[in-house]
PDB file of N, H, CA, C and O in Angstrom:
ATOM      1  N   MET A   1       7.417  36.527  10.591  1.00  0.00           N
ATOM      2  CA  MET A   1       7.960  35.489  11.971  1.00  0.00           C
ATOM      3  C   MET A   1       7.997  33.617  12.074  1.00  0.00           C
ATOM      4  O   MET A   1       8.904  32.799  12.224  1.00  0.00           O
ATOM      5  N   LEU A   2       6.356  33.515  11.885  1.00  0.00           N
ATOM      6  H   LEU A   2       5.619  34.180  11.763  1.00  0.00           H
ATOM      7  CA  LEU A   2       6.549  32.384  11.302  1.00  0.00           C
ATOM      8  C   LEU A   2       6.848  31.600  10.171  1.00  0.00           C
ATOM      9  O   LEU A   2       7.013  30.389  10.024  1.00  0.00           O
ATOM     10  N   LEU A   3       6.887  32.823   9.197  1.00  0.00           N
ATOM     11  H   LEU A   3       6.753  33.807   9.316  1.00  0.00           H
ATOM     12  CA  LEU A   3       7.874  32.322   8.159  1.00  0.00           C
ATOM     13  C   LEU A   3       9.311  31.576   8.070  1.00  0.00           C
ATOM     14  O   LEU A   3       9.858  30.642   7.483  1.00  0.00           O
ATOM     15  N   LEU A   4       9.625  32.808   9.237  1.00  0.00           N
ATOM     16  H   LEU A   4       9.180  33.567   9.713  1.00  0.00           H
ATOM     17  CA  LEU A   4      11.019  32.192   9.290  1.00  0.00           C
ATOM     18  C   LEU A   4      11.190  31.295  10.216  1.00  0.00           C
ATOM     19  O   LEU A   4      12.312  30.848  10.454  1.00  0.00           O
ATOM     20  N   SER A   5       9.820  30.798  11.046  1.00  0.00           N
ATOM     21  H   SER A   5       8.908  31.161  10.853  1.00  0.00           H
ATOM     22  CA  SER A   5      10.506  30.165  12.309  1.00  0.00           C
ATOM     23  C   SER A   5      10.525  28.765  11.295  1.00  0.00           C
ATOM     24  O   SER A   5      11.465  27.970  11.292  1.00  0.00           O
ATOM     25  N   ILE A   6       9.304  28.631  10.447  1.00  0.00           N
ATOM     26  H   ILE A   6       8.541  29.276  10.451  1.00  0.00           H
ATOM     27  CA  ILE A   6       9.542  27.443   9.414  1.00  0.00           C
ATOM     28  C   ILE A   6      10.568  27.029   8.732  1.00  0.00           C
ATOM     29  O   ILE A   6      11.171  25.959   8.819  1.00  0.00           O
ATOM     30  N   LEU A   7      10.856  28.509   7.600  1.00  0.00           N
ATOM     31  H   LEU A   7      10.366  29.378   7.530  1.00  0.00           H
ATOM     32  CA  LEU A   7      12.087  28.671   7.093  1.00  0.00           C
ATOM     33  C   LEU A   7      13.663  27.700   7.604  1.00  0.00           C
ATOM     34  O   LEU A   7      14.419  27.040   6.891  1.00  0.00           O
ATOM     35  N   LEU A   8      13.714  27.973   9.118  1.00  0.00           N
ATOM     36  H   LEU A   8      13.100  28.509   9.698  1.00  0.00           H
ATOM     37  CA  LEU A   8      14.818  27.360  10.290  1.00  0.00           C
ATOM     38  C   LEU A   8      14.674  26.369  10.560  1.00  0.00           C
ATOM     39  O   LEU A   8      15.582  25.582  10.831  1.00  0.00           O
ATOM     40  N   LEU A   9      13.135  26.056  10.565  1.00  0.00           N
ATOM     41  H   LEU A   9      12.398  26.695  10.345  1.00  0.00           H
ATOM     42  CA  LEU A   9      12.908  24.313  10.902  1.00  0.00           C
ATOM     43  C   LEU A   9      13.275  23.578   9.848  1.00  0.00           C
ATOM     44  O   LEU A   9      14.205  22.800  10.059  1.00  0.00           O
ATOM     45  N   LEU A  10      12.580  23.610   8.224  1.00  0.00           N
ATOM     46  H   LEU A  10      11.825  24.243   8.053  1.00  0.00           H
ATOM     47  CA  LEU A  10      13.071  23.027   7.265  1.00  0.00           C
ATOM     48  C   LEU A  10      14.858  22.903   6.673  1.00  0.00           C
ATOM     49  O   LEU A  10      15.366  21.838   6.323  1.00  0.00           O
ATOM     50  N   THR A  11      15.494  24.087   6.680  1.00  0.00           N
ATOM     51  H   THR A  11      15.082  24.952   6.965  1.00  0.00           H
ATOM     52  CA  THR A  11      16.871  24.393   6.682  1.00  0.00           C
ATOM     53  C   THR A  11      17.420  23.187   7.636  1.00  0.00           C
ATOM     54  O   THR A  11      18.185  22.325   7.202  1.00  0.00           O
ATOM     55  N   GLY A  12      16.961  23.217   8.946  1.00  0.00           N
ATOM     56  H   GLY A  12      16.339  23.917   9.299  1.00  0.00           H
ATOM     57  CA  GLY A  12      17.469  22.091   9.890  1.00  0.00           C
ATOM     58  C   GLY A  12      17.587  20.747   9.298  1.00  0.00           C
ATOM     59  O   GLY A  12      18.624  20.087   9.230  1.00  0.00           O
ATOM     60  N   MET A  13      16.494  20.431   8.904  1.00  0.00           N
ATOM     61  H   MET A  13      15.651  20.968   8.959  1.00  0.00           H
ATOM     62  CA  MET A  13      15.847  18.924   8.762  1.00  0.00           C
ATOM     63  C   MET A  13      16.773  18.271   7.194  1.00  0.00           C
ATOM     64  O   MET A  13      16.996  17.162   6.707  1.00  0.00           O
ATOM     65  N   VAL A  14      17.071  19.622   6.872  1.00  0.00           N
ATOM     66  H   VAL A  14      16.890  20.523   7.268  1.00  0.00           H
ATOM     67  CA  VAL A  14      17.944  19.143   5.502  1.00  0.00           C
ATOM     68  C   VAL A  14      19.256  18.863   5.597  1.00  0.00           C
ATOM     69  O   VAL A  14      19.721  17.888   5.006  1.00  0.00           O
ATOM     70  N   ILE A  15      20.151  19.820   6.481  1.00  0.00           N
ATOM     71  H   ILE A  15      19.773  20.611   6.962  1.00  0.00           H
ATOM     72  CA  ILE A  15      21.315  20.029   6.828  1.00  0.00           C
ATOM     73  C   ILE A  15      21.583  18.800   7.885  1.00  0.00           C
ATOM     74  O   ILE A  15      22.698  18.366   8.174  1.00  0.00           O
ATOM     75  N   MET A  16      20.415  18.364   8.365  1.00  0.00           N
ATOM     76  H   MET A  16      19.509  18.717   8.130  1.00  0.00           H
ATOM     77  CA  MET A  16      20.285  16.662   9.401  1.00  0.00           C
ATOM     78  C   MET A  16      20.259  15.615   8.495  1.00  0.00           C
ATOM     79  O   MET A  16      20.769  14.495   8.539  1.00  0.00           O
ATOM     80  N   ALA A  17      19.525  16.217   7.603  1.00  0.00           N
ATOM     81  H   ALA A  17      19.111  17.127   7.568  1.00  0.00           H
ATOM     82  CA  ALA A  17      19.190  14.467   6.618  1.00  0.00           C
ATOM     83  C   ALA A  17      20.859  13.840   5.981  1.00  0.00           C
ATOM     84  O   ALA A  17      21.683  14.326   5.206  1.00  0.00           O
ATOM     85  N   ARG A  18      20.806  12.733   6.656  1.00  0.00           N
ATOM     86  H   ARG A  18      20.137  12.338   7.286  1.00  0.00           H
ATOM     87  CA  ARG A  18      21.380  11.913   5.773  1.00  0.00           C
ATOM     88  C   ARG A  18      21.532  10.708   5.546  1.00  0.00           C
ATOM     89  O   ARG A  18      21.155  10.018   6.493  1.00  0.00           O
ATOM     90  N   PRO A  19      22.032   9.991   4.461  1.00  0.00           N
ATOM     91  CA  PRO A  19      21.684   8.635   4.710  1.00  0.00           C
ATOM     92  C   PRO A  19      21.945   8.061   5.429  1.00  0.00           C
ATOM     93  O   PRO A  19      22.293   8.762   6.380  1.00  0.00           O
ATOM     94  N   PRO A  20      22.075   6.314   5.791  1.00  0.00           N
ATOM     95  CA  PRO A  20      22.091   5.669   6.993  1.00  0.00           C
ATOM     96  C   PRO A  20      23.309   5.457   6.580  1.00  0.00           C
ATOM     97  O   PRO A  20      23.705   5.966   5.531  1.00  0.00           O
ATOM     98  N   SER A  21      24.005   4.757   7.262  1.00  0.00           N
ATOM     99  H   SER A  21      23.683   4.344   8.114  1.00  0.00           H
ATOM    100  CA  SER A  21      25.458   4.646   7.541  1.00  0.00           C
ATOM    101  C   SER A  21      25.316   2.964   7.429  1.00  0.00           C
ATOM    102  O   SER A  21      24.278   2.415   7.797  1.00  0.00           O
ATOM    103  N   PRO A  22      26.606   2.102   6.818  1.00  0.00           N
ATOM    104  CA  PRO A  22      26.632   0.776   6.566  1.00  0.00           C
ATOM    105  C   PRO A  22      26.405   0.190   7.778  1.00  0.00           C
ATOM    106  O   PRO A  22      25.869  -0.918   7.804  1.00  0.00           O
ATOM    107  N   ASP A  23      26.796   0.877   9.026  1.00  0.00           N
ATOM    108  H   ASP A  23      27.231   1.777   9.004  1.00  0.00           H
ATOM    109  CA  ASP A  23      25.943  -0.028  10.350  1.00  0.00           C
ATOM    110  C   ASP A  23      25.018  -0.209  10.858  1.00  0.00           C
ATOM    111  O   ASP A  23      24.760  -0.979  11.782  1.00  0.00           O
ATOM    112  N   GLU A  24      24.172   0.743  10.107  1.00  0.00           N
ATOM    113  H   GLU A  24      24.381   1.369   9.355  1.00  0.00           H
ATOM    114  CA  GLU A  24      22.818   1.092  10.379  1.00  0.00           C
ATOM    115  C   GLU A  24      22.040   0.489   9.501  1.00  0.00           C
ATOM    116  O   GLU A  24      21.083  -0.226   9.798  1.00  0.00           O
ATOM    117  N   ILE A  25      22.430   0.759   8.349  1.00  0.00           N
ATOM    118  H   ILE A  25      23.207   1.340   8.108  1.00  0.00           H
ATOM    119  CA  ILE A  25      22.048  -0.453   7.226  1.00  0.00           C
ATOM    120  C   ILE A  25      21.754  -2.044   7.344  1.00  0.00           C
ATOM    121  O   ILE A  25      20.817  -2.697   6.884  1.00  0.00           O
ATOM    122  N   LYS A  26      22.900  -2.457   8.136  1.00  0.00           N
ATOM    123  H   LYS A  26      23.662  -1.927   8.510  1.00  0.00           H
ATOM    124  CA  LYS A  26      23.277  -3.691   8.594  1.00  0.00           C
ATOM    125  C   LYS A  26      21.896  -4.221   9.767  1.00  0.00           C
ATOM    126  O   LYS A  26      21.243  -5.264   9.794  1.00  0.00           O
ATOM    127  N   LYS A  27      21.858  -3.248  10.455  1.00  0.00           N
ATOM    128  H   LYS A  27      22.389  -2.400  10.433  1.00  0.00           H
ATOM    129  CA  LYS A  27      21.619  -3.316  11.785  1.00  0.00           C
ATOM    130  C   LYS A  27      20.352  -3.366  11.688  1.00  0.00           C
ATOM    131  O   LYS A  27      19.867  -3.723  12.761  1.00  0.00           O
ATOM    132  N   LEU A  28      19.692  -3.199  11.007  1.00  0.00           N
ATOM    133  H   LEU A  28      20.087  -2.909  10.135  1.00  0.00           H
ATOM    134  CA  LEU A  28      18.049  -2.331  10.054  1.00  0.00           C
ATOM    135  C   LEU A  28      18.138  -4.079   9.300  1.00  0.00           C
ATOM    136  O   LEU A  28      17.222  -4.727   9.808  1.00  0.00           O
ATOM    137  N   GLY A  29      18.638  -4.623   8.672  1.00  0.00           N
ATOM    138  H   GLY A  29      19.382  -4.097   8.259  1.00  0.00           H
ATOM    139  CA  GLY A  29      18.261  -5.907   7.885  1.00  0.00           C
ATOM    140  C   GLY A  29      18.331  -6.959   8.795  1.00  0.00           C
ATOM    141  O   GLY A  29      17.738  -7.992   8.485  1.00  0.00           O
ATOM    142  N   GLU A  30      19.029  -6.907  10.022  1.00  0.00           N
ATOM    143  H   GLU A  30      19.511  -6.068  10.274  1.00  0.00           H
ATOM    144  CA  GLU A  30      19.012  -8.038  10.750  1.00  0.00           C
ATOM    145  C   GLU A  30      17.467  -7.984  11.412  1.00  0.00           C
ATOM    146  O   GLU A  30      16.757  -8.953  11.679  1.00  0.00           O
ATOM    147  N   GLN A  31      17.181  -6.653  11.585  1.00  0.00           N
ATOM    148  H   GLN A  31      17.758  -5.866  11.368  1.00  0.00           H
ATOM    149  CA  GLN A  31      15.858  -6.335  12.483  1.00  0.00           C
ATOM    150  C   GLN A  31      15.125  -6.789  11.692  1.00  0.00           C
ATOM    151  O   GLN A  31      15.168  -7.957  12.079  1.00  0.00           O
ATOM    152  N   GLN A  32      13.966  -6.807  10.246  1.00  0.00           N
ATOM    153  H   GLN A  32      13.931  -5.858   9.932  1.00  0.00           H
ATOM    154  CA  GLN A  32      13.450  -6.831   9.596  1.00  0.00           C
ATOM    155  C   GLN A  32      13.384  -8.262   8.903  1.00  0.00           C
ATOM    156  O   GLN A  32      12.272  -8.760   8.731  1.00  0.00           O
ATOM    157  N   GLN A  33      14.915  -9.179   8.360  1.00  0.00           N
ATOM    158  H   GLN A  33      15.819  -8.775   8.500  1.00  0.00           H
ATOM    159  CA  GLN A  33      14.713 -10.020   7.926  1.00  0.00           C
ATOM    160  C   GLN A  33      13.353 -10.253   6.809  1.00  0.00           C
ATOM    161  O   GLN A  33      12.516 -11.086   7.159  1.00  0.00           O
ATOM    162  N   VAL A  34      13.173  -9.641   5.692  1.00  0.00           N
ATOM    163  H   VAL A  34      13.853  -8.964   5.408  1.00  0.00           H
ATOM    164  CA  VAL A  34      12.224  -9.594   4.445  1.00  0.00           C
ATOM    165  C   VAL A  34      12.826 -10.483   3.810  1.00  0.00           C
ATOM    166  O   VAL A  34      14.048 -10.469   3.661  1.00  0.00           O
ATOM    167  N   ASN A  35      12.152 -11.269   3.403  1.00  0.00           N
ATOM    168  H   ASN A  35      11.159 -11.280   3.523  1.00  0.00           H
ATOM    169  CA  ASN A  35      12.277 -12.376   2.337  1.00  0.00           C
ATOM    170  C   ASN A  35      11.732 -12.084   0.958  1.00  0.00           C
ATOM    171  O   ASN A  35      10.552 -12.353   0.735  1.00  0.00           O
ATOM    172  N   TYR A  36      12.408 -11.613   0.115  1.00  0.00           N
ATOM    173  H   TYR A  36      13.367 -11.394   0.296  1.00  0.00           H
ATOM    174  CA  TYR A  36      11.162 -10.915  -0.608  1.00  0.00           C
ATOM    175  C   TYR A  36      11.633 -12.291  -2.264  1.00  0.00           C
ATOM    176  O   TYR A  36      12.745 -12.332  -2.790  1.00  0.00           O
ATOM    177  N   SER A  37      10.792 -12.913  -2.555  1.00  0.00           N
ATOM    178  H   SER A  37       9.888 -12.880  -2.128  1.00  0.00           H
ATOM    179  CA  SER A  37      11.073 -13.835  -3.311  1.00  0.00           C
ATOM    180  C   SER A  37       8.793 -13.838  -4.044  1.00  0.00           C
ATOM    181  O   SER A  37       7.676 -13.574  -3.598  1.00  0.00           O
ATOM    182  N   LYS A  38       9.589 -14.431  -5.590  1.00  0.00           N
ATOM    183  H   LYS A  38      10.496 -14.646  -5.952  1.00  0.00           H
ATOM    184  CA  LYS A  38       8.421 -14.439  -6.326  1.00  0.00           C
ATOM    185  C   LYS A  38       7.191 -15.115  -6.232  1.00  0.00           C
ATOM    186  O   LYS A  38       6.149 -14.743  -6.771  1.00  0.00           O
ATOM    187  N   ASP A  39       7.369 -16.337  -5.384  1.00  0.00           N
ATOM    188  H   ASP A  39       8.216 -16.639  -4.947  1.00  0.00           H
ATOM    189  CA  ASP A  39       6.375 -17.099  -4.924  1.00  0.00           C
ATOM    190  C   ASP A  39       5.937 -16.163  -4.037  1.00  0.00           C
ATOM    191  O   ASP A  39       4.748 -16.074  -4.344  1.00  0.00           O
ATOM    192  N   ASP A  40       6.150 -15.305  -3.015  1.00  0.00           N
ATOM    193  H   ASP A  40       7.116 -15.377  -2.767  1.00  0.00           H
ATOM    194  CA  ASP A  40       5.325 -14.552  -2.563  1.00  0.00           C
ATOM    195  C   ASP A  40       4.376 -13.939  -2.367  1.00  0.00           C
ATOM    196  O   ASP A  40       3.765 -13.674  -1.332  1.00  0.00           O
ATOM    197  N   TYR A  41       4.145 -13.556  -3.944  1.00  0.00           N
ATOM    198  H   TYR A  41       4.642 -13.771  -4.785  1.00  0.00           H
ATOM    199  CA  TYR A  41       3.222 -12.718  -4.993  1.00  0.00           C
ATOM    200  C   TYR A  41       2.840 -13.719  -5.658  1.00  0.00           C
ATOM    201  O   TYR A  41       2.290 -13.207  -6.633  1.00  0.00           O
ATOM    202  N   ASP A  42       2.793 -14.508  -5.733  1.00  0.00           N
ATOM    203  H   ASP A  42       3.240 -14.924  -4.941  1.00  0.00           H
ATOM    204  CA  ASP A  42       2.134 -15.510  -6.980  1.00  0.00           C
ATOM    205  C   ASP A  42       0.802 -16.725  -6.519  1.00  0.00           C
ATOM    206  O   ASP A  42       0.129 -17.478  -7.222  1.00  0.00           O
ATOM    207  N   VAL A  43       0.834 -16.409  -4.601  1.00  0.00           N
ATOM    208  H   VAL A  43       1.381 -15.797  -4.030  1.00  0.00           H
ATOM    209  CA  VAL A  43      -0.573 -16.783  -4.076  1.00  0.00           C
ATOM    210  C   VAL A  43      -1.752 -16.808  -4.241  1.00  0.00           C
ATOM    211  O   VAL A  43      -2.372 -16.604  -3.197  1.00  0.00           O
ATOM    212  N   LEU A  44      -2.411 -16.988  -5.191  1.00  0.00           N
ATOM    213  H   LEU A  44      -1.907 -17.154  -6.039  1.00  0.00           H
ATOM    214  CA  LEU A  44      -3.812 -17.050  -5.159  1.00  0.00           C
ATOM    215  C   LEU A  44      -4.767 -17.097  -3.838  1.00  0.00           C
ATOM    216  O   LEU A  44      -4.407 -18.091  -3.207  1.00  0.00           O
ATOM    217  N   PRO A  45      -5.653 -16.555  -3.267  1.00  0.00           N
ATOM    218  CA  PRO A  45      -6.627 -16.551  -2.079  1.00  0.00           C
ATOM    219  C   PRO A  45      -7.282 -17.981  -2.200  1.00  0.00           C
ATOM    220  O   PRO A  45      -7.703 -18.239  -3.328  1.00  0.00           O
ATOM    221  N   ASP A  46      -7.406 -18.725  -1.467  1.00  0.00           N
ATOM    222  H   ASP A  46      -7.065 -18.516  -0.550  1.00  0.00           H
ATOM    223  CA  ASP A  46      -8.847 -19.926  -1.552  1.00  0.00           C
ATOM    224  C   ASP A  46      -9.862 -19.651  -1.384  1.00  0.00           C
ATOM    225  O   ASP A  46     -10.302 -19.415  -0.259  1.00  0.00           O
ATOM    226  N   VAL A  47     -10.594 -19.592  -2.523  1.00  0.00           N
ATOM    227  H   VAL A  47     -10.237 -19.784  -3.437  1.00  0.00           H
ATOM    228  CA  VAL A  47     -11.936 -19.834  -2.800  1.00  0.00           C
ATOM    229  C   VAL A  47     -12.924 -20.173  -1.848  1.00  0.00           C
ATOM    230  O   VAL A  47     -13.897 -19.636  -1.318  1.00  0.00           O
ATOM    231  N   GLY A  48     -12.141 -21.596  -1.811  1.00  0.00           N
ATOM    232  H   GLY A  48     -11.351 -22.032  -2.242  1.00  0.00           H
ATOM    233  CA  GLY A  48     -12.930 -21.977  -0.559  1.00  0.00           C
ATOM    234  C   GLY A  48     -13.769 -21.544   0.458  1.00  0.00           C
ATOM    235  O   GLY A  48     -14.906 -21.756   0.880  1.00  0.00           O
ATOM    236  N   HIS A  49     -12.811 -20.872   0.694  1.00  0.00           N
ATOM    237  H   HIS A  49     -11.888 -20.701   0.352  1.00  0.00           H
ATOM    238  CA  HIS A  49     -13.285 -19.663   2.239  1.00  0.00           C
ATOM    239  C   HIS A  49     -14.153 -18.856   2.212  1.00  0.00           C
ATOM    240  O   HIS A  49     -14.776 -18.643   3.252  1.00  0.00           O
ATOM    241  N   ILE A  50     -14.544 -17.996   0.760  1.00  0.00           N
ATOM    242  H   ILE A  50     -14.038 -18.168  -0.085  1.00  0.00           H
ATOM    243  CA  ILE A  50     -15.338 -16.917   0.705  1.00  0.00           C
ATOM    244  C   ILE A  50     -16.284 -17.536   1.201  1.00  0.00           C
ATOM    245  O   ILE A  50     -16.019 -18.728   1.362  1.00  0.00           O
ATOM    246  N   PRO A  51     -17.761 -17.093   1.665  1.00  0.00           N
ATOM    247  CA  PRO A  51     -18.627 -17.132   2.200  1.00  0.00           C
ATOM    248  C   PRO A  51     -19.875 -17.421   0.442  1.00  0.00           C
ATOM    249  O   PRO A  51     -19.749 -16.611  -0.476  1.00  0.00           O
ATOM    250  N   GLU A  52     -20.547 -18.192   0.354  1.00  0.00           N
ATOM    251  H   GLU A  52     -20.650 -18.850   1.100  1.00  0.00           H
ATOM    252  CA  GLU A  52     -21.008 -18.000  -0.433  1.00  0.00           C
ATOM    253  C   GLU A  52     -22.204 -16.659  -0.615  1.00  0.00           C
ATOM    254  O   GLU A  52     -22.455 -16.309  -1.768  1.00  0.00           O
ATOM    255  N   SER A  53     -22.862 -15.996   0.469  1.00  0.00           N
ATOM    256  H   SER A  53     -22.658 -16.281   1.406  1.00  0.00           H
ATOM    257  CA  SER A  53     -23.545 -15.150   0.373  1.00  0.00           C
ATOM    258  C   SER A  53     -22.531 -14.124   0.245  1.00  0.00           C
ATOM    259  O   SER A  53     -23.073 -13.222  -0.393  1.00  0.00           O
ATOM    260  N   PHE A  54     -21.519 -13.842   0.479  1.00  0.00           N
ATOM    261  H   PHE A  54     -21.079 -14.575   0.998  1.00  0.00           H
ATOM    262  CA  PHE A  54     -20.413 -12.728  -0.324  1.00  0.00           C
ATOM    263  C   PHE A  54     -20.308 -12.856  -1.440  1.00  0.00           C
ATOM    264  O   PHE A  54     -20.292 -11.857  -2.159  1.00  0.00           O
ATOM    265  N   LYS A  55     -20.198 -14.176  -1.986  1.00  0.00           N
ATOM    266  H   LYS A  55     -20.211 -14.987  -1.402  1.00  0.00           H
ATOM    267  CA  LYS A  55     -20.414 -14.502  -3.488  1.00  0.00           C
ATOM    268  C   LYS A  55     -21.176 -13.334  -4.447  1.00  0.00           C
ATOM    269  O   LYS A  55     -20.898 -12.363  -5.150  1.00  0.00           O
ATOM    270  N   GLU A  56     -22.422 -14.179  -3.937  1.00  0.00           N
ATOM    271  H   GLU A  56     -22.648 -14.968  -3.365  1.00  0.00           H
ATOM    272  CA  GLU A  56     -23.610 -13.966  -4.431  1.00  0.00           C
ATOM    273  C   GLU A  56     -23.493 -12.338  -4.000  1.00  0.00           C
ATOM    274  O   GLU A  56     -23.616 -11.742  -5.071  1.00  0.00           O
ATOM    275  N   SER A  57     -23.340 -11.504  -3.096  1.00  0.00           N
ATOM    276  H   SER A  57     -23.240 -11.987  -2.227  1.00  0.00           H
ATOM    277  CA  SER A  57     -24.036 -10.277  -2.994  1.00  0.00           C
ATOM    278  C   SER A  57     -22.535  -9.190  -4.342  1.00  0.00           C
ATOM    279  O   SER A  57     -22.547  -8.022  -4.730  1.00  0.00           O
ATOM    280  N   LEU A  58     -21.513 -10.351  -4.615  1.00  0.00           N
ATOM    281  H   LEU A  58     -21.503 -11.300  -4.300  1.00  0.00           H
ATOM    282  CA  LEU A  58     -20.438  -9.155  -5.346  1.00  0.00           C
ATOM    283  C   LEU A  58     -21.271  -9.935  -6.841  1.00  0.00           C
ATOM    284  O   LEU A  58     -20.679  -9.793  -7.911  1.00  0.00           O
ATOM    285  N   LYS A  59     -22.744 -10.802  -6.837  1.00  0.00           N
ATOM    286  H   LYS A  59     -23.225 -10.918  -5.968  1.00  0.00           H
ATOM    287  CA  LYS A  59     -22.739 -10.949  -8.248  1.00  0.00           C
ATOM    288  C   LYS A  59     -23.710 -10.082  -8.774  1.00  0.00           C
ATOM    289  O   LYS A  59     -23.761  -9.788  -9.968  1.00  0.00           O
ATOM    290  N   LYS A  60     -24.796  -9.495  -7.566  1.00  0.00           N
ATOM    291  H   LYS A  60     -24.754  -9.734  -6.596  1.00  0.00           H
ATOM    292  CA  LYS A  60     -25.308  -8.784  -7.703  1.00  0.00           C
ATOM    293  C   LYS A  60     -25.030  -7.380  -8.567  1.00  0.00           C
ATOM    294  O   LYS A  60     -25.395  -6.944  -9.658  1.00  0.00           O
ATOM    295  N   GLN A  61     -23.810  -6.711  -6.992  1.00  0.00           N
ATOM    296  H   GLN A  61     -23.514  -7.065  -6.105  1.00  0.00           H
ATOM    297  CA  GLN A  61     -23.430  -5.385  -7.592  1.00  0.00           C
ATOM    298  C   GLN A  61     -22.836  -5.699  -8.956  1.00  0.00           C
ATOM    299  O   GLN A  61     -22.977  -4.758  -9.737  1.00  0.00           O
ATOM    300  N   LYS A  62     -22.284  -6.634  -9.401  1.00  0.00           N
ATOM    301  H   LYS A  62     -22.170  -7.398  -8.766  1.00  0.00           H
ATOM    302  CA  LYS A  62     -21.351  -6.611 -10.489  1.00  0.00           C
ATOM    303  C   LYS A  62     -23.048  -6.418 -11.954  1.00  0.00           C
ATOM    304  O   LYS A  62     -23.111  -5.626 -12.894  1.00  0.00           O
ATOM    305  N   THR A  63     -23.805  -7.188 -11.643  1.00  0.00           N
ATOM    306  H   THR A  63     -23.754  -7.832 -10.879  1.00  0.00           H
ATOM    307  CA  THR A  63     -25.363  -7.223 -12.740  1.00  0.00           C
ATOM    308  C   THR A  63     -26.016  -5.350 -12.936  1.00  0.00           C
ATOM    309  O   THR A  63     -26.340  -4.585 -13.844  1.00  0.00           O
ATOM    310  N   LEU A  64     -25.922  -5.356 -11.619  1.00  0.00           N
ATOM    311  H   LEU A  64     -25.658  -5.977 -10.881  1.00  0.00           H
ATOM    312  CA  LEU A  64     -26.664  -3.898 -11.186  1.00  0.00           C
ATOM    313  C   LEU A  64     -25.437  -2.630 -11.314  1.00  0.00           C
ATOM    314  O   LEU A  64     -25.796  -1.456 -11.229  1.00  0.00           O
ATOM    315  N   TYR A  65     -23.977  -2.987 -11.523  1.00  0.00           N
ATOM    316  H   TYR A  65     -23.685  -3.941 -11.592  1.00  0.00           H
ATOM    317  CA  TYR A  65     -23.336  -1.785 -12.388  1.00  0.00           C
ATOM    318  C   TYR A  65     -23.235  -2.352 -14.034  1.00  0.00           C
ATOM    319  O   TYR A  65     -23.449  -1.683 -15.046  1.00  0.00           O
ATOM    320  N   LEU A  66     -22.972  -3.312 -13.978  1.00  0.00           N
ATOM    321  H   LEU A  66     -22.798  -3.855 -13.156  1.00  0.00           H
ATOM    322  CA  LEU A  66     -23.328  -3.653 -15.787  1.00  0.00           C
ATOM    323  C   LEU A  66     -24.639  -2.564 -16.641  1.00  0.00           C
ATOM    324  O   LEU A  66     -24.566  -1.684 -17.498  1.00  0.00           O
ATOM    325  N   GLU A  67     -26.111  -3.379 -15.638  1.00  0.00           N
ATOM    326  H   GLU A  67     -26.171  -4.094 -14.941  1.00  0.00           H
ATOM    327  CA  GLU A  67     -27.087  -2.722 -16.164  1.00  0.00           C
ATOM    328  C   GLU A  67     -26.831  -0.762 -16.186  1.00  0.00           C
ATOM    329  O   GLU A  67     -26.941   0.104 -17.054  1.00  0.00           O
ATOM    330  N   MET A  68     -26.575  -0.771 -15.196  1.00  0.00           N
ATOM    331  H   MET A  68     -26.485  -1.474 -14.491  1.00  0.00           H
ATOM    332  CA  MET A  68     -25.937   1.045 -14.794  1.00  0.00           C
ATOM    333  C   MET A  68     -25.488   1.194 -16.112  1.00  0.00           C
ATOM    334  O   MET A  68     -26.267   1.672 -16.937  1.00  0.00           O
ATOM    335  N   LEU A  69     -24.559   0.921 -16.383  1.00  0.00           N
ATOM    336  H   LEU A  69     -23.926   0.534 -15.713  1.00  0.00           H
ATOM    337  CA  LEU A  69     -23.336   1.210 -17.607  1.00  0.00           C
ATOM    338  C   LEU A  69     -24.269   0.590 -18.856  1.00  0.00           C
ATOM    339  O   LEU A  69     -23.688   1.010 -19.857  1.00  0.00           O
ATOM    340  N   ARG A  70     -25.326  -0.131 -19.265  1.00  0.00           N
ATOM    341  H   ARG A  70     -25.798  -0.472 -18.451  1.00  0.00           H
ATOM    342  CA  ARG A  70     -26.004   0.169 -20.571  1.00  0.00           C
ATOM    343  C   ARG A  70     -26.840   0.709 -20.447  1.00  0.00           C
ATOM    344  O   ARG A  70     -27.568   0.635 -21.437  1.00  0.00           O
ATOM    345  N   GLN A  71     -27.301   1.446 -19.497  1.00  0.00           N
ATOM    346  H   GLN A  71     -26.709   1.507 -18.693  1.00  0.00           H
ATOM    347  CA  GLN A  71     -28.767   2.471 -19.162  1.00  0.00           C
ATOM    348  C   GLN A  71     -28.368   4.096 -19.944  1.00  0.00           C
ATOM    349  O   GLN A  71     -29.124   4.847 -20.562  1.00  0.00           O
ATOM    350  N   HIS A  72     -26.620   4.277 -19.568  1.00  0.00           N
ATOM    351  H   HIS A  72     -26.006   3.667 -19.067  1.00  0.00           H
ATOM    352  CA  HIS A  72     -25.958   5.010 -20.139  1.00  0.00           C
ATOM    353  C   HIS A  72     -25.155   5.110 -21.459  1.00  0.00           C
ATOM    354  O   HIS A  72     -24.601   6.141 -21.840  1.00  0.00           O
ATOM    355  N   ASN A  73     -25.152   3.793 -22.188  1.00  0.00           N
ATOM    356  H   ASN A  73     -25.602   2.955 -21.879  1.00  0.00           H
ATOM    357  CA  ASN A  73     -24.820   3.644 -23.407  1.00  0.00           C
ATOM    358  C   ASN A  73     -23.558   3.301 -23.428  1.00  0.00           C
ATOM    359  O   ASN A  73     -23.182   2.827 -24.500  1.00  0.00           O
ATOM    360  N   LEU A  74     -22.435   3.422 -22.218  1.00  0.00           N
ATOM    361  H   LEU A  74     -22.740   3.807 -21.347  1.00  0.00           H
ATOM    362  CA  LEU A  74     -20.893   3.252 -21.662  1.00  0.00           C
ATOM    363  C   LEU A  74     -20.306   1.687 -22.081  1.00  0.00           C
ATOM    364  O   LEU A  74     -19.167   1.349 -21.759  1.00  0.00           O
TER     365      LEU A  74
END
């Protein structure tokens, strides 16, 4: 019975699924206003804002990781 209920639910979802209409696409586009630009992805973080303590912690972790690799001949 449970299997039948799940099957009917999934069948209903597939039948009701449809692509958005052109009006719905236009409405969504107006709401989101996403500007895809290459410049959005070419920006590197400003290293000056990273605290020195965090940089030192990363260096220590890197050193420990490299030492572990050397010990296991990797």
